[in-house]
C-alpha positions as CSV (number, residue, x, y, z in Angstrom):
1,M,-2.9,5.0,-78.4
2,D,-4.7,3.6,-75.3
3,L,-7.5,1.3,-76.6
4,T,-9.3,1.4,-73.2
5,A,-9.4,5.1,-73.1
6,G,-13.0,6.4,-73.0
7,K,-14.5,3.0,-72.0
8,K,-16.9,3.0,-69.0
9,I,-17.8,0.3,-66.5
10,D,-21.1,-1.2,-67.4
11,F,-22.8,-1.6,-64.1
12,Q,-26.0,-2.9,-65.7
13,L,-24.1,-5.8,-67.2
14,Y,-22.6,-6.7,-63.8
15,W,-26.0,-6.5,-62.2
16,Q,-27.6,-8.8,-64.8
17,I,-24.8,-11.4,-64.2
18,F,-25.3,-11.1,-60.4
19,W,-29.0,-11.5,-60.7
20,K,-28.8,-14.6,-62.8
21,R,-26.5,-16.2,-60.1
22,K,-28.4,-14.7,-57.1
23,L,-29.2,-18.2,-55.7
24,W,-25.5,-19.1,-55.7
25,F,-24.9,-16.0,-53.6
26,F,-27.8,-16.0,-51.1
27,I,-28.0,-19.7,-50.4
28,P,-24.4,-20.1,-49.1
29,L,-24.7,-16.8,-47.2
30,F,-28.0,-17.8,-45.6
31,L,-26.7,-21.3,-44.7
32,V,-23.4,-20.0,-43.2
33,I,-25.2,-17.4,-41.1
34,A,-27.9,-19.9,-40.0
35,G,-25.2,-22.4,-39.0
36,T,-23.3,-19.7,-37.1
37,I,-26.5,-18.7,-35.2
38,A,-27.3,-22.3,-34.4
39,Y,-23.8,-22.9,-33.1
40,I,-24.0,-19.8,-30.9
41,T,-27.3,-20.9,-29.4
42,Q,-26.1,-24.5,-28.8
43,V,-22.7,-23.8,-27.2
44,E,-22.7,-23.3,-23.5
45,P,-21.3,-19.9,-22.5
46,V,-18.1,-19.7,-20.5
47,Y,-17.7,-16.9,-17.8
48,Q,-14.5,-15.6,-16.4
49,S,-13.8,-13.8,-13.1
50,S,-10.4,-12.2,-12.4
51,T,-8.5,-10.6,-9.5
52,V,-5.4,-8.4,-9.9
53,V,-3.0,-8.5,-7.0
54,M,0.0,-6.2,-6.4
55,I,3.2,-8.0,-5.3
56,G,5.3,-5.3,-3.7
57,R,9.0,-5.6,-2.7
58,T,11.0,-3.8,-0.2
59,R,14.2,-2.3,-1.8
60,L,17.2,-1.9,0.4
61,I,19.4,-0.8,-2.5
62,S,18.9,1.2,-5.6
63,R,18.0,-0.3,-9.0
64,S,21.4,0.5,-10.4
65,M,23.1,-1.3,-7.5
66,E,20.6,-4.1,-7.7
67,R,21.7,-5.0,-11.2
68,M,25.2,-5.5,-10.0
69,V,24.2,-7.8,-7.2
70,P,23.4,-11.4,-8.1
71,G,19.9,-12.5,-7.1
72,V,16.5,-13.4,-8.3
73,S,15.0,-11.1,-11.0
74,D,11.5,-9.8,-11.0
75,R,10.5,-12.1,-13.9
76,E,11.8,-15.1,-12.0
77,R,10.0,-14.0,-8.9
78,I,6.7,-13.6,-10.7
79,D,7.1,-16.9,-12.5
80,S,7.7,-18.6,-9.1
81,I,4.5,-17.0,-7.8
82,K,2.6,-18.4,-10.8
83,R,3.8,-21.9,-10.1
84,Q,3.0,-21.4,-6.4
85,I,-0.6,-20.4,-7.0
86,L,-1.2,-23.4,-9.3
87,S,0.7,-25.8,-7.1
88,Y,-0.9,-29.0,-5.8
89,E,-0.9,-27.7,-2.2
90,Y,-2.7,-24.4,-3.0
91,L,-5.3,-26.1,-5.2
92,R,-5.9,-28.8,-2.6
93,Q,-6.7,-26.0,-0.1
94,L,-9.1,-24.6,-2.6
95,I,-10.8,-28.0,-2.9
96,N,-11.1,-28.3,0.8
97,V,-12.4,-24.8,1.4
98,L,-15.1,-25.1,-1.3
99,N,-15.9,-28.7,-0.4
100,L,-15.5,-29.8,-4.0
101,K,-15.1,-33.5,-3.0
102,S,-18.9,-33.7,-2.4
103,D,-19.5,-33.6,-6.2
104,E,-21.1,-36.9,-7.1
105,R,-20.1,-36.8,-10.7
106,V,-16.4,-36.5,-9.7
107,R,-16.9,-39.3,-7.2
108,L,-18.3,-41.6,-9.9
109,Q,-15.3,-40.7,-12.2
110,A,-12.9,-41.4,-9.3
111,E,-14.5,-44.8,-8.7
112,K,-14.0,-45.7,-12.4
113,A,-10.4,-44.6,-12.2
114,K,-9.8,-46.6,-9.0
115,E,-8.7,-49.7,-11.1
116,R,-5.9,-47.7,-12.7
117,Y,-4.7,-46.3,-9.4
118,P,-5.1,-49.2,-6.9
119,D,-2.5,-47.7,-4.5
120,L,-4.5,-44.4,-4.1
121,S,-7.5,-43.8,-1.9
122,L,-10.8,-42.6,-3.4
123,D,-10.2,-39.1,-1.9
124,E,-6.7,-38.9,-3.3
125,I,-8.0,-39.8,-6.8
126,M,-10.8,-37.2,-6.5
127,E,-8.2,-34.6,-5.4
128,M,-6.1,-35.5,-8.5
129,I,-9.1,-35.1,-10.8
130,W,-10.0,-31.8,-9.3
131,V,-6.4,-30.5,-9.4
132,N,-6.1,-31.3,-13.1
133,R,-9.5,-29.7,-13.8
134,L,-8.7,-26.6,-11.8
135,R,-5.4,-26.1,-13.6
136,R,-7.3,-26.0,-16.9
137,M,-9.8,-23.6,-15.5
138,C,-7.4,-21.3,-13.6
139,T,-4.8,-19.0,-15.2
140,V,-2.2,-16.7,-13.7
141,R,-0.5,-14.1,-15.8
142,Q,1.6,-11.0,-15.3
143,R,0.0,-7.6,-15.6
144,G,2.9,-5.2,-15.8
145,N,5.6,-4.9,-13.2
146,N,4.7,-6.5,-9.8
147,F,1.1,-7.2,-10.8
148,I,-0.4,-10.6,-11.4
149,E,-3.9,-11.5,-12.6
150,I,-5.6,-14.6,-11.2
151,S,-8.5,-15.8,-13.5
152,V,-11.0,-18.6,-13.3
153,Q,-13.3,-19.7,-16.1
154,S,-16.5,-21.7,-15.6
155,Y,-19.9,-22.3,-17.1
156,S,-21.4,-20.6,-14.1
157,P,-20.7,-17.0,-13.3
158,D,-21.2,-17.6,-9.6
159,V,-18.6,-20.4,-9.6
160,A,-16.1,-18.3,-11.5
161,Y,-16.5,-15.5,-9.0
162,L,-16.3,-17.6,-5.9
163,W,-13.3,-19.7,-7.0
164,A,-11.3,-16.7,-8.2
165,K,-12.0,-14.9,-4.9
166,T,-11.1,-17.9,-2.8
167,L,-7.9,-18.8,-4.6
168,T,-6.7,-15.2,-4.3
169,Q,-7.4,-15.2,-0.6
170,I,-5.6,-18.5,-0.1
171,F,-2.5,-17.1,-1.9
172,I,-2.5,-13.9,0.2
173,D,-3.0,-15.8,3.5
174,E,-0.2,-18.3,2.7
175,S,2.1,-15.5,1.6
176,L,1.5,-13.6,4.9
177,K,2.1,-16.8,6.9
178,N,5.4,-17.4,5.1
179,E,6.5,-13.7,5.6
180,V,6.1,-13.8,9.4
181,G,6.9,-17.5,9.9
182,G,10.6,-17.0,10.7
183,I,9.9,-14.2,13.1
184,R,7.2,-16.3,14.9
185,G,9.8,-19.1,15.4
186,A,12.3,-16.6,16.9
187,L,9.6,-15.2,19.1
188,D,8.6,-18.6,20.4
189,F,12.3,-19.4,21.2
190,S,12.8,-16.1,23.0
191,T,9.6,-16.6,25.0
192,E,10.7,-20.1,26.0
193,Q,14.1,-18.9,27.2
194,L,12.5,-16.0,29.0
195,E,10.4,-18.4,31.1
196,I,13.4,-20.5,31.9
197,Y,15.5,-17.7,33.1
198,K,12.6,-16.1,34.9
199,K,12.4,-19.2,37.1
200,K,16.2,-19.2,37.6
201,L,16.0,-15.6,38.7
202,Q,13.2,-16.3,41.1
203,E,15.2,-19.2,42.6
204,A,18.4,-17.1,42.9
205,E,16.5,-14.3,44.6
206,E,14.8,-16.7,47.0
207,N,18.2,-18.3,47.9
208,L,19.6,-14.8,48.6
209,K,16.6,-13.8,50.6
210,N,16.8,-17.0,52.7
211,F,20.5,-16.6,53.3
212,K,20.2,-13.0,54.4
213,A,17.4,-14.1,56.8
214,G,19.7,-16.6,58.4
215,L,17.9,-19.7,57.0
216,V,20.8,-20.9,54.9
217,E,23.9,-22.4,56.6
218,N,27.3,-21.3,55.5
219,Q,28.3,-24.0,53.0
220,I,31.5,-22.5,51.8
221,K,33.6,-23.0,54.9
222,D,37.0,-24.3,54.0
223,R,36.0,-24.3,50.4
224,Y,38.5,-21.9,49.0
225,D,42.2,-21.7,49.3
226,V,42.7,-18.3,51.0
227,S,46.5,-18.5,51.4
228,P,48.6,-15.4,50.7
229,A,50.1,-17.1,47.6
230,K,46.6,-17.8,46.2
231,L,45.6,-14.2,46.8
232,E,48.7,-13.0,45.0
233,Q,48.1,-15.3,42.1
234,L,44.5,-14.1,41.7
235,N,45.6,-10.4,41.9
236,S,48.1,-11.1,39.1
237,L,45.3,-12.7,37.0
238,I,43.1,-9.6,37.5
239,T,46.0,-7.3,36.5
240,S,46.5,-9.3,33.3
241,M,42.8,-9.1,32.6
242,D,43.0,-5.3,32.9
243,V,45.7,-5.2,30.4
244,E,43.7,-7.3,27.9
245,I,40.6,-5.3,28.5
246,N,42.5,-2.0,27.7
247,S,43.9,-3.6,24.6
248,K,40.5,-4.8,23.4
249,T,39.0,-1.4,24.2
250,E,41.6,0.4,22.0
251,Q,40.9,-2.0,19.2
252,L,37.2,-1.4,19.5
253,Q,37.6,2.4,19.4
254,L,39.8,2.1,16.4
255,I,37.3,0.1,14.5
256,R,34.4,2.4,15.4
257,S,36.4,5.4,14.3
258,K,36.8,3.8,10.8
259,I,33.0,3.2,10.3
260,S,31.7,6.1,12.3
261,E,30.6,8.1,9.2
262,T,28.7,5.2,7.6
263,A,25.4,3.4,8.2
264,L,27.5,0.5,9.7
265,S,28.0,2.6,12.9
266,R,24.5,1.7,14.2
267,D,24.4,-1.2,16.7
268,M,23.2,-4.6,15.4
269,P,20.5,-6.2,17.5
270,Y,21.2,-9.7,18.9
271,T,19.6,-12.7,17.3
272,S,18.0,-15.3,19.5
273,R,21.0,-17.6,19.1
274,M,23.5,-14.8,19.8
275,A,21.6,-13.9,23.0
276,L,21.6,-17.6,24.1
277,Y,25.2,-18.2,23.3
278,K,26.3,-15.0,25.1
279,A,24.2,-15.9,28.2
280,Q,25.8,-19.3,28.3
281,L,29.3,-17.7,27.8
282,L,28.8,-15.3,30.7
283,E,27.5,-18.1,32.9
284,K,30.5,-20.3,32.2
285,A,32.9,-17.4,32.7
286,T,31.4,-16.9,36.2
287,Q,31.9,-20.6,36.9
288,V,35.6,-20.5,35.8
289,S,36.3,-17.5,38.0
290,E,34.8,-19.3,41.0
291,L,36.8,-22.5,40.3
292,M,40.0,-20.4,40.0
293,L,39.6,-19.6,43.7
294,K,39.8,-23.2,44.6
295,F,41.9,-24.7,41.8
296,S,44.7,-23.7,39.5
297,W,44.3,-23.1,35.8
298,R,45.7,-26.6,35.1
299,D,42.9,-28.3,36.9
300,P,40.7,-30.6,34.7
301,Q,37.5,-28.8,35.7
302,V,39.0,-25.4,34.8
303,L,40.4,-26.8,31.5
304,R,37.0,-28.4,30.6
305,L,35.2,-25.1,31.2
306,N,37.7,-23.1,29.2
307,E,37.3,-25.6,26.3
308,E,33.5,-25.1,26.5
309,I,33.9,-21.4,26.5
310,A,36.1,-21.6,23.4
311,Q,33.5,-23.7,21.6
312,L,30.7,-21.3,22.5
313,R,32.9,-18.4,21.3
314,E,33.3,-20.2,17.9
315,Q,29.6,-20.7,17.7
316,I,28.8,-17.0,18.5
317,V,31.4,-15.9,16.0
318,D,29.7,-17.9,13.2
319,E,26.3,-16.5,14.3
320,I,27.8,-12.9,14.2
321,K,29.0,-13.4,10.6
322,Q,25.6,-14.6,9.4
323,A,23.8,-11.8,11.3
324,V,26.0,-9.1,10.0
325,S,25.5,-10.3,6.4
326,S,21.7,-10.3,6.7
327,Y,21.3,-7.1,8.8
328,Y,23.7,-4.7,7.1
329,Q,23.7,-5.9,3.4
330,I,27.4,-5.1,3.1
331,N,29.0,-5.4,-0.4
332,D,32.6,-4.3,0.6
333,H,34.5,-7.3,2.1
334,S,36.8,-5.0,4.2
335,Q,33.8,-3.2,5.7
336,Y,32.2,-6.5,6.5
337,N,35.3,-7.7,8.3
338,L,35.4,-4.5,10.4
339,V,31.8,-4.9,11.5
340,V,32.4,-8.6,12.4
341,Q,35.5,-7.7,14.4
342,R,33.6,-5.0,16.2
343,E,30.9,-7.5,17.3
344,I,33.5,-10.2,18.3
345,I,35.6,-7.7,20.3
346,S,32.4,-6.5,22.1
347,I,31.6,-10.1,23.1
348,D,35.2,-10.6,24.3
349,L,35.1,-7.5,26.3
350,D,31.9,-8.5,28.0
351,L,33.4,-11.9,28.8
352,L,36.6,-10.4,30.2
353,Q,34.7,-7.9,32.3
354,R,32.4,-10.6,33.7
355,R,35.4,-12.7,34.7
356,K,37.2,-9.8,36.2
357,E,34.1,-8.6,38.1
358,T,33.4,-12.1,39.5
359,L,37.1,-12.6,40.5
360,S,37.3,-9.2,42.1
361,N,34.1,-9.6,44.1
362,L,35.1,-13.1,45.3
363,L,38.7,-12.0,45.9
364,A,37.5,-9.2,48.1
365,A,35.4,-11.6,50.1
366,M,38.4,-14.0,50.4
367,E,40.6,-11.2,51.7
368,R,38.0,-10.4,54.3
369,T,37.8,-14.1,55.1
370,Y,41.6,-14.3,55.4
371,T,41.9,-11.3,57.7
372,K,38.7,-11.7,59.7
373,G,38.3,-15.5,59.7
374,P,35.6,-17.6,58.2
375,S,32.5,-15.7,57.4
376,R,29.4,-15.8,55.3
377,E,30.5,-13.0,53.0
378,I,31.7,-15.2,50.2
379,T,28.4,-17.0,50.0
380,L,26.6,-13.7,50.1
381,S,28.8,-12.5,47.2
382,R,28.2,-15.6,45.2
383,L,24.4,-15.5,45.7
384,E,24.4,-11.8,44.7
385,Q,26.4,-12.7,41.6
386,E,23.9,-15.4,40.7
387,V,21.0,-13.0,41.1
388,A,22.8,-10.4,39.0
389,L,23.7,-12.9,36.3
390,N,20.2,-14.4,36.0
391,R,18.7,-10.9,36.0
392,E,21.0,-9.8,33.2
393,I,20.2,-12.8,31.1
394,Y,16.4,-12.4,31.9
395,D,16.5,-8.8,30.9
396,M,18.4,-9.7,27.7
397,F,15.7,-12.2,26.6
398,L,13.0,-9.8,27.7
399,R,14.4,-7.1,25.4
400,Q,14.9,-9.7,22.7
401,T,11.2,-10.8,23.0
402,Q,10.0,-7.2,22.9
403,G,12.1,-6.5,19.9
404,T,10.9,-9.6,18.1
405,Q,7.3,-8.7,18.9
406,I,7.8,-5.2,17.4
407,E,9.6,-6.8,14.4
408,Q,6.8,-9.3,13.9
409,S,4.2,-6.5,13.9
410,L,6.2,-4.4,11.5
411,Q,6.9,-7.3,9.2
412,R,3.2,-8.3,9.2
413,T,2.2,-4.7,8.3
414,E,4.8,-4.6,5.6
415,A,3.6,-8.0,4.3
416,E,0.0,-6.9,4.2
417,F,1.1,-3.8,2.2
418,K,3.2,-6.1,0.0
419,Y,0.3,-8.3,-1.1
420,R,-2.7,-6.1,-1.9
421,I,-5.8,-6.8,-4.1
422,I,-6.0,-4.0,-6.7
423,E,-9.0,-5.3,-8.6
424,P,-11.2,-7.7,-6.6
425,A,-13.0,-10.5,-8.3
426,T,-16.5,-9.6,-9.5
427,R,-19.4,-11.7,-10.7
428,P,-19.2,-11.7,-14.6
429,L,-22.3,-10.3,-16.4
430,K,-21.5,-11.7,-19.8
431,P,-19.6,-14.7,-21.1
432,V,-16.1,-14.5,-22.6
433,K,-16.8,-17.5,-24.8
434,P,-18.3,-17.7,-27.4
435,S,-18.0,-14.2,-28.7
436,K,-21.3,-13.7,-30.6
437,E,-20.1,-10.5,-32.4
438,K,-16.9,-12.1,-33.7
439,L,-18.6,-15.4,-34.7
440,L,-21.4,-13.5,-36.6
441,A,-18.8,-11.3,-38.4
442,L,-16.8,-14.3,-39.3
443,G,-19.9,-16.1,-40.6
444,L,-20.9,-13.1,-42.7
445,M,-17.4,-12.9,-44.2
446,L,-17.3,-16.6,-44.9
447,G,-20.8,-16.5,-46.5
448,L,-19.9,-13.6,-48.7
449,G,-16.7,-15.3,-49.8
450,L,-18.5,-18.5,-50.7
451,G,-21.2,-16.6,-52.5
452,F,-18.8,-14.8,-54.7
């Protein structure tokens, strides 16, 4: 039989016990709550201002394909951005923009620390103090995929707002500068080469103009060997070039047929280096063709120019390989080789056609010289060739400069879209520390626990 059955809780008994010990309950409760209130009123409030920035990324391949390709993950990229924002360089920019070195308290602290760092100047010590302080006040954390939050805590709401806003702007400005930095260098290079070949073109056109006006004397008299044997030799050389051009053309058509149905069929724009190497290659090809009119292929001058052409060709081949890798993003090695061969054969064809064209024009002038006697036609042909060559190179760099300008504009637009402020910094209205509600609740629970 249950002995407790029928028994009731005697609330009056419990109340009498509680009332006898009421001081033991109310005094701890009162003391804990009073202490909590005193702590809240004495602690200086801390304010926080935050900015949320979206870090976009252009995707050239799908996510499933991206997982198969080695590279930097999103987490590693965001972690790198966190370290970048809190780096010494970025925080030093923040110090300079906000003129924080004018703080006298930090200057006094730096003067005291001067004995420990005798090799550092006072400004460097102040920078070091501010950087350490800012790293404690600033936090960067990820907010979902491709979002970061930049926060600054301070005893002043105005300071928290201004510092968070300025640090975010420094990060965006530096990111935009880095995005378009490579394009700006290529544009400067193309502009410089454009001015050089513009002057060369103007000089060549002026020489041609003066010659046609009768102001330039015939300087090529007895310069070339115009014997029948020499003419026959050059005709044979042109015939062999025709055979090689036909062979290269067939190879190029075969390669294009293999990649005609893919995205690789579109033409690859020349890089600045490729344009420069090709211009030098064509210029030396013209010089070799002119020398062949006077010397044989065994002549040291001809051999030296052919060696320089071979070295330039190796350089342009290396540049083509790098450009193909970065422009097409090819994963298939066989497809990559086809595209590289297509670009190399195109360069070889241009080189052969330039040599053949130069030889043919000069050979025609030589034949007229041989049949009609010394004349000024060879000089006229050479000057016209110089004008045509310099105009071609100038137009090449002009197109390169225009293309780079367009690319720079597009990349800057893409970069501005890539780094966008989603939630701008605002002036905080209430502190984040201390939390009055949490501290009062904690004090109440602790007082009740001590009382019981």
